[in-house]
PAZAPA-4460 file (N, C-alpha, C; in steps of 0.05 Angstrom, whole numbers, plus 32768, in hexadecimal, padded with zeros to 4 digits):
% residues 220
    n_x    n_y    n_z   ca_x   ca_y   ca_z    c_x    c_y    c_z   seq   type   mol
   8011   7FE8   8000   8000   8000   8000   8011   8019   8000     1      X     A
   800B   802C   7FEF   8017   8046   7FF0   8002   805B   7FEA     2      X     A
   7FFB   806A   7FFF   7FE6   807E   7FFD   7FF2   809A   7FFA     3      X     A
   7FE7   80A9   7FE7   7FEE   80C5   7FE4   7FD6   80D5   7FEE     4      X     A
   7FDA   80E4   8003   7FC4   80F4   800F   7FC8   8111   800A     5      X     A
   7FB3   811F   8002   7FB3   813C   7FFE   7F9B   8149   800A     6      X     A
   7F9E   8162   8013   7F86   8170   801E   7F8C   818E   801A     7      X     A
   7F79   819C   800D   7F7A   81B9   800A   7F61   81C6   8013     8      X     A
   7F52   81BA   8025   7F39   81C5   802F   7F3C   81DB   8043     9      X     A
   7F54   81DE   804E   7F5A   81F3   8061   7F71   8204   8056    10      X     A
   7F7B   8218   8065   7F92   8227   805B   7FAB   8216   8057    11      X     A
   7FAC   81FE   8063   7FC3   81ED   8060   7FC2   81DE   8046    12      X     A
   7FD9   81DE   8038   7FDD   81CD   8020   7FEE   81B6   802A    13      X     A
   7FE2   819F   802D   7FEF   8189   803C   7FEE   8170   802B    14      X     A
   8005   8162   802A   8008   814A   801A   8018   8136   802B    15      X     A
   8012   811C   8028   8021   8107   8036   8021   80ED   8027    16      X     A
   8035   80DD   802C   8036   80C1   8022   8036   80AE   803A    17      X     A
   8026   8099   8037   8023   8085   804D   8024   8069   8041    18      X     A
   8034   8058   804D   8037   803D   8042   8025   8028   804F    19      X     A
   8011   8031   805E   8000   801F   806C   8008   8019   8089    20      X     A
   8021   8020   808F   802B   801C   80AA   8033   8037   80B7    21      X     A
   803E   8048   80A7   8048   8062   80B1   804A   8077   809B    22      X     A
   804D   8090   80A3   8050   80A6   8090   806D   80A6   8086    23      X     A
   8070   80A6   806C   808B   80A6   8060   8096   80C2   805C    24      X     A
   8084   80D4   8055   808D   80F0   8050   8074   8102   8051    25      X     A
   8078   811B   8058   8061   812E   8058   806B   814A   8053    26      X     A
   8058   815B   804A   805E   8177   8044   8045   8187   804E    27      X     A
   804A   819C   805D   8035   81AD   8067   803C   81CA   8064    28      X     A
   802C   81D8   8055   802F   81F5   8051   8015   8203   8055    29      X     A
   8015   8219   8063   7FFC   8228   8069   7FFC   8242   8058    30      X     A
   7FEB   8242   8044   7FE8   8259   8033   7FCD   8257   8025    31      X     A
   7FB9   8266   802F   7F9E   8263   8025   7F9A   826C   8008    32      X     A
   7FAD   827A   7FFD   7FAA   8285   7FE2   7FBA   8277   7FCC    33      X     A
   7FC9   8261   7FD4   7FDB   8255   7FC0   7FD8   8237   7FBF    34      X     A
   7FC0   822D   7FC4   7FBC   8210   7FC2   7FC4   8204   7FA7    35      X     A
   7FBB   8211   7F92   7FC1   8206   7F77   7FDF   8208   7F71    36      X     A
   7FEC   821C   7F7B   8008   8220   7F75   801A   820C   7F86    37      X     A
   8011   8206   7F9E   8022   81F6   7FB0   801E   81D8   7FB0    38      X     A
   8006   81CF   7FA7   8000   81B3   7FAB   8012   81A0   7F9B    39      X     A
   8014   81A4   7F81   8024   8191   7F71   8042   8191   7F79    40      X     A
   804E   81A8   7F7E   806A   81A7   7F88   806C   8198   7FA3    41      X     A
   8057   819A   7FB3   8057   818B   7FCD   8056   816D   7FC8    42      X     A
   8047   8164   7FB4   8046   8148   7FAD   8061   813F   7FA3    43      X     A
   806E   814F   7F92   8089   8148   7F89   809C   8146   7FA0    44      X     A
   809A   8158   7FB3   80AC   8158   7FCA   80AA   813F   7FDB    45      X     A
   8091   8136   7FE1   808F   811F   7FF2   8097   8105   7FE4    46      X     A
   8092   8104   7FCA   809B   80ED   7FBA   80B9   80EB   7FBA    47      X     A
   80C6   8102   7FB5   80E3   8103   7FB5   80EF   80FC   7FD0    48      X     A
   80E3   8106   7FE5   80ED   8101   8000   80EB   80E3   8007    49      X     A
   80D6   80D6   7FFD   80D2   80BA   8002   80E2   80A8   7FEE    50      X     A
   80ED   80B5   7FD9   80FB   80A6   7FC4   80E9   8095   7FB3    51      X     A
   80D1   809E   7FAE   80BD   808F   7F9F   80B3   809F   7F87    52      X     A
   80A7   8090   7F74   809A   809C   7F5D   807C   809C   7F61    53      X     A
   806F   80AE   7F53   8052   80B0   7F55   8045   8095   7F4D    54      X     A
   8051   8087   7F3A   8046   806E   7F30   8044   8059   7F46    55      X     A
   8052   805C   7F5C   8052   8049   7F72   8039   804B   7F84    56      X     A
   802B   8062   7F81   8014   8067   7F92   7FFD   8053   7F8B    57      X     A
   7FF1   8048   7FA0   7FDB   8034   7F9C   7FC0   8040   7FA4    58      X     A
   7FBF   8057   7FB0   7FA6   8063   7FB7   7FAA   8081   7FBE    59      X     A
   7F95   8091   7FB8   7F95   80AD   7FBE   7F82   80B3   7FD5    60      X     A
   7F8A   80C2   7FE8   7F79   80CB   7FFE   7F75   80E9   7FFC    61      X     A
   7F5D   80F3   7FFE   7F58   8110   7FFB   7F44   811A   8010    62      X     A
   7F4A   8131   801B   7F37   813E   802D   7F22   814B   801C    63      X     A
   7F08   8145   8022   7EF2   814F   8012   7EE5   8168   801F    64      X     A
   7EF1   8172   8034   7EE6   8189   8041   7ED7   8182   805B    65      X     A
   7EC7   8194   8065   7EBE   81AD   8059   7ED5   81C2   8057    66      X     A
   7ED1   81D3   8043   7EE5   81E8   803E   7EDC   81FB   8029    67      X     A
   7EE9   8212   8027   7EE2   8226   8013   7EE5   821A   7FF7    68      X     A
   7ED5   8224   7FE5   7ED2   8219   7FCA   7EEC   8217   7FBB    69      X     A
   7EFB   822E   7FB9   7F12   822F   7FA7   7F28   821C   7FB0    70      X     A
   7F30   821E   7FCA   7F45   820D   7FD3   7F3E   81F0   7FD3    71      X     A
   7F26   81E9   7FDC   7F1E   81CD   7FDE   7F20   81BF   7FC3    72      X     A
   7F17   81CC   7FAE   7F16   81BD   7F94   7F31   81B7   7F89    73      X     A
   7F46   81C6   7F91   7F61   81C1   7F87   7F6A   81A5   7F8F    74      X     A
   7F67   819E   7FA8   7F6F   8184   7FB1   7F5E   816E   7FA6    75      X     A
   7F44   8172   7FA3   7F32   815E   7F99   7F37   8158   7F7B    76      X     A
   7F3B   816D   7F6C   7F40   8169   7F4F   7F5B   815B   7F4B    77      X     A
   7F6F   8163   7F5B   7F89   8156   7F59   7F88   8139   7F61    78      X     A
   7F7A   8133   7F76   7F77   8117   7F80   7F69   8106   7F6B    79      X     A
   7F53   8110   7F60   7F44   8101   7F4C   7F55   80FD   7F32    80      X     A
   7F64   8111   7F2B   7F75   810F   7F13   7F8B   80F9   7F17    81      X     A
   7F99   80FA   7F2E   7FAD   80E6   7F34   7FA0   80CA   7F33    82      X     A
   7F89   80C7   7F40   7F7D   80AD   7F41   7F76   80A3   7F26    83      X     A
   7F6C   80B5   7F14   7F65   80AC   7EF9   7F7E   80A4   7EE9    84      X     A
   7F93   80B4   7EEB   7FAB   80AF   7EDB   7FB8   8095   7EE5    85      X     A
   7FB9   8091   7EFF   7FC6   8079   7F0A   7FB5   8060   7F0A    86      X     A
   7F9B   8064   7F07   7F88   804E   7F09   7F86   8042   7F25    87      X     A
   7F86   8054   7F39   7F84   804B   7F55   7F6B   8058   7F61    88      X     A
   7F62   804E   7F78   7F4A   805A   7F85   7F51   8074   7F93    89      X     A
   7F3D   8084   7F96   7F3F   809D   7FA6   7F2C   809B   7FBD    90      X     A
   7F37   80A0   7FD5   7F27   809D   7FEE   7F23   80B9   7FFA    91      X     A
   7F0A   80C1   7FFC   7F03   80DB   8008   7EFF   80D9   8026    92      X     A
   7F09   80EC   8035   7F05   80EE   8052   7EFE   810A   8059    93      X     A
   7EED   810D   806D   7EE6   8128   8077   7EFF   8135   8083    94      X     A
   7F04   814D   807B   7F1C   815B   8084   7F1B   815E   80A3    95      X     A
   7F04   8162   80AE   7F02   8165   80CC   7F0A   814A   80D9    96      X     A
   7F05   8134   80CC   7F0D   811A   80D7   7F2B   8117   80D9    97      X     A
   7F39   8123   80C5   7F56   8122   80C5   7F61   8133   80DC    98      X     A
   7F55   814A   80E1   7F5D   815A   80F8   7F57   814C   8112    99      X     A
   7F41   813F   8114   7F3A   8130   812C   7F4E   811A   8132   100      X     A
   7F56   810C   811C   7F6A   80F6   811F   7F85   8102   8128   101      X     A
   7F8C   8119   811D   7FA5   8126   8125   7FA4   812F   8142   102      X     A
   7F8C   8137   814B   7F88   813F   8167   7F8D   8127   8179   103      X     A
   7F84   8110   8171   7F89   80F8   8180   7FA6   80F2   8183   104      X     A
   7FB5   80F5   816D   7FD2   80F1   816E   7FE0   8104   8180   105      X     A
   7FD3   811C   8184   7FDE   8131   8195   7FD6   812C   81B2   106      X     A
   7FC6   8118   81B8   7FC0   8111   81D3   7FA4   8118   81DC   107      X     A
   7F93   8122   81CA   7F77   8128   81D1   7F66   810F   81CD   108      X     A
   7F58   8107   81E2   7F49   80EE   81E1   7F2C   80F2   81DA   109      X     A
   7F20   8108   81E4   7F04   810E   81DE   7EF3   810C   81F7   110      X     A
   7EDA   8116   81F4   7ECF   8123   81DC   7EDB   813F   81D8   111      X     A
   7EDA   8148   81BF   7EE5   8162   81B7   7ED7   816C   819E   112      X     A
   7EDE   8184   8196   7ED3   8191   817E   7EEA   8197   816B   113      X     A
   7EE5   8195   8151   7EF7   819E   813C   7EEA   81B5   812E   114      X     A
   7EF8   81CB   812A   7EED   81E3   811D   7F02   81EF   810A   115      X     A
   7EFB   81F3   80F1   7F0D   8200   80DE   7F00   821B   80D5   116      X     A
   7F10   822C   80CA   7F07   8246   80C2   7EF6   8245   80A9   117      X     A
   7EDD   824D   80AA   7ECC   824D   8093   7EC9   8268   8086   118      X     A
   7ED8   827C   8091   7ED6   8298   8088   7EBA   82A2   808F   119      X     A
   7EB3   82BA   8086   7E99   82C6   808C   7E92   82C5   80AA   120      X     A
   7EA6   82C5   80BB   7EA2   82C3   80D8   7E93   82A9   80E0   121      X     A
   7E99   8294   80D1   7E8D   827A   80D7   7EA2   8265   80D9   122      X     A
   7E9B   824D   80E4   7EAD   8237   80E5   7EA0   821E   80DA   123      X     A
   7EB0   820D   80CE   7EA8   81F1   80C8   7EAF   81E1   80E1   124      X     A
   7E9C   81D1   80EA   7EA1   81C4   8104   7E93   81A9   8106   125      X     A
   7E9C   8199   8119   7E8F   8180   8120   7E99   8178   813C   126      X     A
   7E88   8169   814A   7E90   815E   8164   7E99   8141   8161   127      X     A
   7EAC   8139   8172   7EB7   811E   8171   7EB6   8111   818C   128      X     A
   7EAE   80F8   818C   7EAE   80E9   81A5   7ECA   80E0   81AC   129      X     A
   7EDA   80DB   8197   7EF6   80D5   819A   7F04   80DB   817F   130      X     A
   7F1E   80D8   817D   7F2B   80E0   8164   7F22   80D1   814A   131      X     A
   7F14   80BB   814D   7F0A   80AC   8136   7EEC   80AC   8132   132      X     A
   7EDE   80B9   8145   7EC1   80B7   8145   7EB4   80D3   8145   133      X     A
   7EA9   80DB   812D   7E9B   80F4   812B   7E7E   80F1   8134   134      X     A
   7E73   8106   8141   7E57   8106   814A   7E47   8117   8137   135      X     A
   7E38   810B   8125   7E28   811A   8112   7E38   8123   80FA   136      X     A
   7E2C   8134   80EA   7E38   813E   80D1   7E46   8159   80D5   137      X     A
   7E5A   815F   80C5   7E67   8179   80C6   7E52   818F   80C0   138      X     A
   7E57   81A7   80CC   7E44   81BD   80C8   7E54   81D7   80C5   139      X     A
   7E47   81EC   80BC   7E53   8207   80BB   7E41   821A   80CA   140      X     A
   7E4C   8228   80DD   7E3C   823A   80EE   7E4D   8251   80F8   141      X     A
   7E3F   8266   8102   7E4D   827A   8111   7E54   826F   812C   142      X     A
   7E6C   8274   8136   7E74   8269   8150   7E60   826E   8166   143      X     A
   7E56   8286   8168   7E43   828D   817E   7E2A   827B   817D   144      X     A
   7E23   8272   8166   7E0A   8262   8163   7E0E   8245   816D   145      X     A
   7E27   823C   8170   7E2C   8221   8179   7E39   8220   8194   146      X     A
   7E3A   8237   81A2   7E48   8238   81BB   7E3E   8224   81CF   147      X     A
   7E24   8220   81D1   7E19   820D   81E4   7E21   81F0   81DD   148      X     A
   7E22   81EA   81C3   7E27   81CF   81BB   7E44   81C7   81BF   149      X     A
   7E57   81DA   81C0   7E73   81D4   81C3   7E7E   81DB   81DE   150      X     A
   7E6D   81E6   81EF   7E75   81EF   820A   7E83   81D9   821A   151      X     A
   7E99   81E0   8226   7EA7   81CD   8237   7EB9   81B9   8229   152      X     A
   7EBA   81BA   820E   7EC9   81A7   81FF   7EE4   81B3   81F5   153      X     A
   7EF9   81A4   81F6   7F11   81AD   81E8   7F0B   81B0   81CA   154      X     A
   7F1A   81C0   81BC   7F16   81C4   81A0   7F31   81C7   8192   155      X     A
   7F32   81BC   8179   7F4A   81BE   8169   7F43   81CA   814E   156      X     A
   7F57   81D5   8141   7F54   81E1   8126   7F55   81FF   8127   157      X     A
   7F5B   820B   8110   7F5E   8228   810E   7F44   8237   8116   158      X     A
   7F2D   822B   8110   7F14   8238   8117   7F11   823C   8135   159      X     A
   7F1A   8228   8144   7F18   822A   8161   7F2B   8240   816C   160      X     A
   7F42   8242   8160   7F55   8257   8169   7F4C   8273   8162   161      X     A
   7F3C   8276   814D   7F32   8290   8145   7F1C   829B   8157   162      X     A
   7F0E   8289   8166   7EF8   8292   8176   7EFA   8287   8192   163      X     A
   7F0D   8292   81A2   7F12   8288   81BD   7EFB   828C   81D0   164      X     A
   7EE9   829F   81CA   7ED3   82A4   81DB   7EBF   828C   81DA   165      X     A
   7EBF   827E   81C4   7EAD   8266   81C1   7EBD   824C   81C7   166      X     A
   7ED7   824C   81BF   7EE8   8235   81C3   7EFF   823C   81D6   167      X     A
   7EF9   8240   81F0   7F0F   8248   8202   7F25   8234   8206   168      X     A
   7F1E   821A   8201   7F32   8205   8204   7F3C   81FC   81E9   169      X     A
   7F45   820F   81D9   7F4F   8209   81BE   7F6C   81FF   81BF   170      X     A
   7F71   81EA   81B0   7F8B   81DC   81B0   7F94   81D7   8194   171      X     A
   7FAD   81CD   8191   7FB6   81C3   8177   7FAD   81A7   8172   172      X     A
   7FAE   819E   8159   7FBA   81AB   8142   7FA8   81C1   8137   173      X     A
   7FB5   81D5   812B   7FA6   81EB   8120   7F9D   81E5   8103   174      X     A
   7FAF   81D8   80F4   7FA9   81D4   80D7   7FA8   81B6   80D0   175      X     A
   7F9C   81B1   80BA   7F99   8195   80B0   7FB4   8189   80AA   176      X     A
   7FB6   816F   80AD   7FCF   8160   80A7   7FC8   8148   8095   177      X     A
   7FD4   8147   807D   7FD0   8131   806B   7FDB   8117   8077   178      X     A
   7FEF   811A   8088   7FFA   8102   8096   7FE5   80F5   80A7   179      X     A
   7FD6   8105   80B6   7FC1   80FB   80C7   7FAB   80EF   80B6   180      X     A
   7FA4   80FD   80A0   7F8F   80F3   808E   7F97   80D8   8082   181      X     A
   7FB0   80D6   807A   7FBA   80BC   806E   7FBA   80A6   8083   182      X     A
   7FC1   80AC   809B   7FC2   8098   80B0   7FA5   808E   80B7   183      X     A
   7F93   80A1   80B7   7F77   8099   80BB   7F6D   8088   80A5   184      X     A
   7F73   808F   808C   7F6B   807F   8075   7F77   8063   8076   185      X     A
   7F90   8061   807D   7F9D   8047   807F   7F8F   8035   8093   186      X     A
   7F87   8041   80AA   7F78   8032   80BE   7F5E   8027   80B3   187      X     A
   7F4F   8039   80A5   7F35   8031   809B   7F38   801C   8085   188      X     A
   7F4C   801F   8074   7F50   800B   805F   7F56   7FF0   806B   189      X     A
   7F65   7FEF   8081   7F6D   7FD6   808D   7F55   7FC6   8098   190      X     A
   7F3F   7FD5   809F   7F28   7FC7   80AA   7F10   7FC9   8097   191      X     A
   7F15   7FD1   807E   7EFF   7FD3   806B   7EEB   7FE9   8070   192      X     A
   7EF5   7FFF   807C   7EE4   8015   8083   7EDA   8025   806A   193      X     A
   7EC6   8036   806F   7EBA   8045   8059   7EC8   8060   8055   194      X     A
   7EC6   8069   803C   7ED1   8083   8035   7EBC   8094   8026   195      X     A
   7EC1   80AD   8024   7EAF   80BF   8015   7EB8   80C1   7FF8   196      X     A
   7EA5   80C7   7FE6   7EAD   80CC   7FCA   7EBE   80E5   7FC9   197      X     A
   7ECF   80E8   7FB5   7EE1   8100   7FB2   7ED2   8117   7FA7   198      X     A
   7EBD   811F   7FB5   7EAD   8137   7FAD   7EAD   814B   7FC4   199      X     A
   7EAB   8165   7FBD   7EAF   8179   7FD2   7E98   817B   7FE5   200      X     A
   7E9F   817E   7FFE   7E8C   8183   8014   7E8D   81A1   801A   201      X     A
   7E7C   81B1   800D   7E7D   81CE   800F   7E6D   81D8   8027   202      X     A
   7E55   81CD   802C   7E42   81D5   8041   7E34   81EF   803C   203      X     A
   7E3E   81FF   8028   7E30   8217   8021   7E38   821E   8004   204      X     A
   7E2A   8231   7FF8   7E2F   8239   7FDD   7E4A   8248   7FDB   205      X     A
   7E58   8246   7FC4   7E72   8254   7FC1   7E6D   8272   7FC2   206      X     A
   7E83   8281   7FCA   7E82   829E   7FCB   7E7C   82AA   7FB0   207      X     A
   7E88   829F   7F9B   7E85   82AA   7F80   7E69   82A2   7F75   208      X     A
   7E5A   82B5   7F6C   7E3F   82B0   7F61   7E3C   82BD   7F46   209      X     A
   7E2C   82B1   7F35   7E26   82BE   7F1B   7E12   82D5   7F21   210      X     A
   7E18   82ED   7F18   7E07   8304   7F1D   7DEB   82FF   7F12   211      X     A
   7DD7   8308   7F21   7DBC   8307   7F17   7DB5   831F   7F06   212      X     A
   7DA4   831A   7EF2   7D9B   832F   7EE0   7DB2   833F   7ED3   213      X     A
   7DC8   832F   7ECC   7DDE   833D   7EBF   7DD6   8344   7EA2   214      X     A
   7DE3   8359   7E98   7DDD   8362   7E7D   7DE9   8350   7E68   215      X     A
   7DD9   8348   7E55   7DE3   8337   7E3F   7DF0   8349   7E2A   216      X     A
   7E0A   8343   7E23   7E18   8354   7E10   7E1F   8345   7DF6   217      X     A
   7E18   832B   7DF5   7E1D   831C   7DDC   7E06   8321   7DC9   218      X     A
   7E0C   831E   7DAE   7DF7   8322   7D9A   7DE1   830E   7D9D   219      X     A
   7DC8   8316   7D99   7DB1   8304   7D9B   7DAD   82F5   7D80   220      X     A
***
């Protein structure tokens, strides 16, 4: 087994290689505006570090969000393209699940909350019973609107750090890690666990909209 994991659903452009037992190489860069520019060089970097070729990859793991439209689709399109070219499966995982798994590796047992920055003064969030068990589906809300639901729980992710009045016990990790995502995928593959399709989990409409009642300037 050789898994190539990528995630661009958060400001982190993160890539990792996993052989089914451990992480062989990883790259993590935080830049919310350069997902498309940074992702492929990051893939090249981890392959070179591991001394492997792309053709050796047997499966692709990708974070499907939730996340902002533009960044999220970079990772999903890249993952699907690699899978098609290599003729290997692509395994989708919720980005919040990857952060929860990383929180477990950092020593958080649960219950806890994962929250990432959704912009517009909102967070993408979910509650977890433990690092591998999410309670319910991911959601997007204003932090003040979920204060009662997350009260008393530790929280991880950039969204938690941005709103300390709602998440007073905010901890690391702050950003997504493809290494954690790949490790979670390897565990699920070993026991025949389920994955999500490689389609984006937006939770809301994209910021860019086609203007209504725009003036037609082409000849009729």
